[in-house]
N, C-alpha and C positions, 0 to 999 in steps of 0.2 A: 315611619320607621327605617333605620339602615341598613340600605344590604351592602354584602360584602364587594371588595373590587372584582373579584373572581367572578361576582354574580352578573355585578355592572358591564363587563368587560364579554362576557359570552351571550347577557341577554342584547350586546350594541352590535355586537359580529352577528346576530342572528334575523337581529332586525333588521341590519344591512343587508343580510343573503335577501330574507323578504320581501326587501325595498326591490330587490335587482332581478330575483325570480320570477314576483307575483305577475309585475308586468310584463315579463318575457311568457310567464306561462299564462297569460288573458290574449296578450298578442298569439302565441301560439295554437290556442284553442279556435280563436276567430280565425286564422286563417287554415288551420284543418277542414272547419263545419264549411269555410268558404270552397276551397278545393274539391272538396267531396262534394258542394253542389256542381260544382262546374262538371266534377265528372259523372254526376247523374244524371245532368242535361244531355253530355255529352251523351252518353247511353242511350236514355229518350231518341235523339236523334238517330242516335246506330240504328234501333230497334224500328226505326219508323221507316228509314229507308228499305229496311230488311224487307219488312211487311209489304212495301210496295213493290218490290222486285217478288214476293210470291202472289201477293196478289195477281199481278199482270202473267206471271207464267200460271198459275190457276186459271186462269180464263175469268177473272172475274170483271173484267172488265165491261161485260155483256151487259148492253142497256138494255136487253128484256125484262121484264120484272119476274122476279122469283125470290123466295126466300133467303133470308139471306146466310153464309154458314158460320153458325155457333160454334165457337170453339172454346171446350174448357179448359181454363187457365188451371195448368199443375201448380199446387201448394206442397212446397217442401218441408218432407215429414221432419230435417235434420232438425236437432236444438242445440246440438255443441257447436260453435265455428271450426270441422275439422273436416280438410279436404280430404272427399274418397272418388269410389268411383263412380257411386250413385250420385254426387250432386255436394251441397254447400248448404252450410244455415243461411248464410250472406247473401243467396238468390234472391233478391227483388218479387215484391208483389207487382205487376202489372198489369192492365189494362189497355186492350187496343179497338180500333174500328178502322173500317175502310168504306168510302164511297165510293161510287163511280163517278164520271161526269154528271149522270143526270143527276144527281143526288141521293141515288139509292144505297143505304146499307144495303152492304153484299158479304161482309165479314163481318164480324167481331166475337172479343170474349163474353164469356156468361155474365162476366161483373159488369159490363157496360152495356147490355140490354138496353138499359132502357135510358142512358143517354144521348139526347138527338144530334144534329149536326149542327145547330147552333149554341148549344151547352158551351163551347170555349170558342174563344179567336184565334185567329192565324198564331204562330207564335208559342211563345212558354205564357204559361198562365196558369195561376191556383185554382182550388173548383171543391168545392163541400159537394161529395157526392157519395148515397147510399151510408150517410154514416161515419165515411173518414175525408180526410183531406187530401187531396191529389196534387202532385205535381204533373199539369199535362202538355203535351207540343202536337199542336197540330199544323202538317203543313198541306197546300193546294198545287196540286200539281198545275203545269202549264196545259196539260188535256183537261183539266177539271176534275182529273181526281181528287181526293181528301184523303188523308191517312193523319190517324190518331194515336200517340201511345202514351200511357199515363200510369205515373207510379204512384204510390201510398205513403205519404211523408213520412207514418208509422216505421215501416220498413226500412226506408233511408235513414231516419235519423237514430234506430234501433244500432246499425251500424256505424254509426258517425260515432253512438256513445260509445258501444266499446271499442271501436279506434282510440277513440280520446284517455280513457279508463288504461287503454295498457300506456299510454302515453303517461300520465298523470298515476298509475300507481307507483312507475318504480323512485320518482320525485317523494312520495308522500312518505316509502320504506327508507329512502335517504336522508330524511329531514333529522328523524328521531336518531339515526348513526351520524348523524353529520353537527349534530346538537350534542352528540356524548364526545366523539373525536376534540370539536371546539372544547369543550370543557376540559377535554382530558390536555388538549395543548397550551390553552390557559394557565391550564395551574404550572403544569411546568413553565413557562413563560416566568410565572410571577412568583418560582421560588425562592427568588432574591429576596423577596419581602417578606413571603415569610420565615427565610434564616434572621432577617434583621429583625424581624419582631420579635423572634425567641433570643436573639442575643444581647436586645434591649432589657427583656423581660429576666433575665437571667445576671445582667449588672446590678452590683451592689453603689447604693448610693452617694458612695467617697471614689468611685472610680470615673477615674477621669485621663486614664487612657484613649485615644483615637479609636474610631470605632472605625473595623477593617474587614470586606470582604472580599472572597478571592473571586475573582472575575467576576467585577460587579458589572451588572450591564452599563451602560453609556449615562441611560436618560438617571438611574440613582447616584451618579457621582456627583452633583450639586445638593441632593438630598446628603448625602454623605456627609461634604464639606459645609455644611448648614449646622447638622446634627453634631459635629467633633468642634465648629468653631462655638455655637449654645453650650458644648459641655465646657468648655475651656473657660467660658464667658461663666456659669456658674461654677467653677470650678476656685475661678479667682471670687466672684462674692463670697463664695463661703469661707475663702481665705480670711478677706476683709472683714470677714464677721465676726470668725475666732480672733482673729489680729485688734478689732473695735473691744471683745469684749475681756481679754485679755489686758487690754491699755485702762478697760473702765476700773476693772477690778482695782489695776496698780493704782489709777489715781485716786479711787474713793477712797480707797484706806486711807492714806494721808491724815484726810482734814476727819473723817468718821475717826479716827485713832486719838484722834487731837482731843474732839468734841467730847469723846468719851473719859480720856483723861481730866480734862478740866471738870466732868461732873464728878468724876470720882474724887478730885481735888475740893469740891465744894460741900461732899456729900461729910467728907472726913476734918473737912476746914472749922473748929468750935468757935473763931472771930467772923464774926457778922461783914465786915468789910472784904476780909480776905474770900470767904464765899461768894461775897455779892462779886470780886474780881475771876473769881473761878467763871461764876455763872457766865459772866458779862465775856470770858474767854469761848466758853463753851457755842454761846448762842454767835460768836464771830465765826467759829468752824463749821456751824450747822448753815452758817450763810454762805459761805465758800461751800459746804457741800453742794447746800441747793445750788447754787453757782458752775455746779462743775457737772451737775445733774443736767440743769439746763443745757449746757456747751454741748454733752454727751447726743440730748437728744437734737440741737442744733443738727451736730455730725452727721447723724442717724440722717436726720430728714434730706440733709445734703446730698449726701450719697446715694438715696432711693429718687431723687429730684438730679441726679445726673451733675450735680455741681452751680447750677442755674439758680443761683441764692444771692440775691441785693448785697452790693459793698458796699459801705460806708465809710468816713475818714475814722482813721482810729491813733489814738494817741499811743506810740508805740511806749514812751518813757511809763507814762499810766500801768498800761499791759504788765511792766517788768516788773514792776514795784508790786502789784499787786499779786504779781507770782510768787515776787522774792517772801512777802509775807506772809503765804498760804503755808510756803515751805519751810518758814523759819523756826520752827520748832526742829526742824532737823538741822539745821545748823545750832541748832542752843545744846542738842543732844550732844552735838559731836565738838562743841565750843570753837565753831569756825569762825574767822573774823571773812565777814561778809561788806562787802562796801555794790554801788551802783553807782558809775558811773554815764552821764546823761550830757548832749549838748547842751548850751546855754536855750535857744530855742527847743519849741516843744518838736519831735519826731513824728509828722504827721504822714502817714499812708493809706492810701484807699486796697482796702481789706475787707475779710469777712471776720469780726471781733472774735466769738466761739474760736476759730480754727486757730488766730492768733496767739491766744490764750493759750489755751491747747497747748502749739508750738514750744510758746514761752515753757511754762508749766515742765513740758518734758527734760529741756535744757536745763532748769536751775534745779527740777530735782534731781538728774541723773549728776551734775555737778556737785550737790550738797551731798549723796549718798555715797561717791566715790573719792570724795576727797580725804584723805585720812586726816583724823582728831587733830586740833589746832591748829588744821590749817588755814590756810587764807582762798577765799572765794571771790572774784573779781566780774564784777558784768557790765558789759560794755553797750551802750546803746548809742548806734554811728549812723551817717550815712556815709557810705563811699559811694564812688565815681563806676557806675556801671560800665563805660563808654572805656 
């Protein structure tokens, strides 16, 4: 199904915008997640060092056996990402542990009570524990103390999703608005095409005046030039067809009238000899009519094929005599004295026979028609020096 140019342009523009923005959006998404993960890891390191300082000040490095200090992890009650005096919903869910130099657990959050010292290696690691996946950072101090802090991935990912959505939402809102604005801009830009289409639809078939558009875009100038050239050729073709029809009607009228006249004479004559003579002349007239029809058909074919027809050797003397005989009845009706003067040797030229016969017929027919009665018509065939 064909689509309008307006839809094609809008589709291409939106496709180009999508091809540019989609990779940028993917890159931005990955970069945001990466930066957020880096920020989360930095928080874990900072929390680890803070807990290490608190444990030292609280005297938890004492190697004497004692029950570990169990800390209840505070869970944020906030559901909306609103900063208040009481906290924020983006507060992460942390777990932590402190082991002294004797590898004794001296402090732990309630959610890390079942996590052993060897559960996670030093540095950063990922751990599945208590039905959740954790990002763990473990550091072992020079004095043997071990501090571990973990953050649940669902907490981290929830914050990342909210941040990404805040970046994506404006783009999703902007795309439909952009499509509408691009469609309006393209429609405005293509208005000269609508004007051109309207002008062409309102033109009469016989109108040959050039098409003109005020302030036509540069891209439309070749189109307008081609259209105007085409209109000129069509007008010329119509003029040739009208002229062809007029010439055909003019030239076919003579042999047809002559044949009908001889047929009327044959019907009116009672003498068999006169009737035979009239019928013979009528037959000759119909033969001339047939030749003229064939010539006009050849002319029409020559015009449709741009004149690319085979040329033969044509006896110009015979051509002229044949056309004089064709129009002889005109000379007889006006009592004209007709003479044909040719050279001793036949005048043979290279040409297209139907066109040469049509040319000779027009010249002789006009001479017979416009010469006064009892006048004299001389037809001469000669070769002149073209140099």
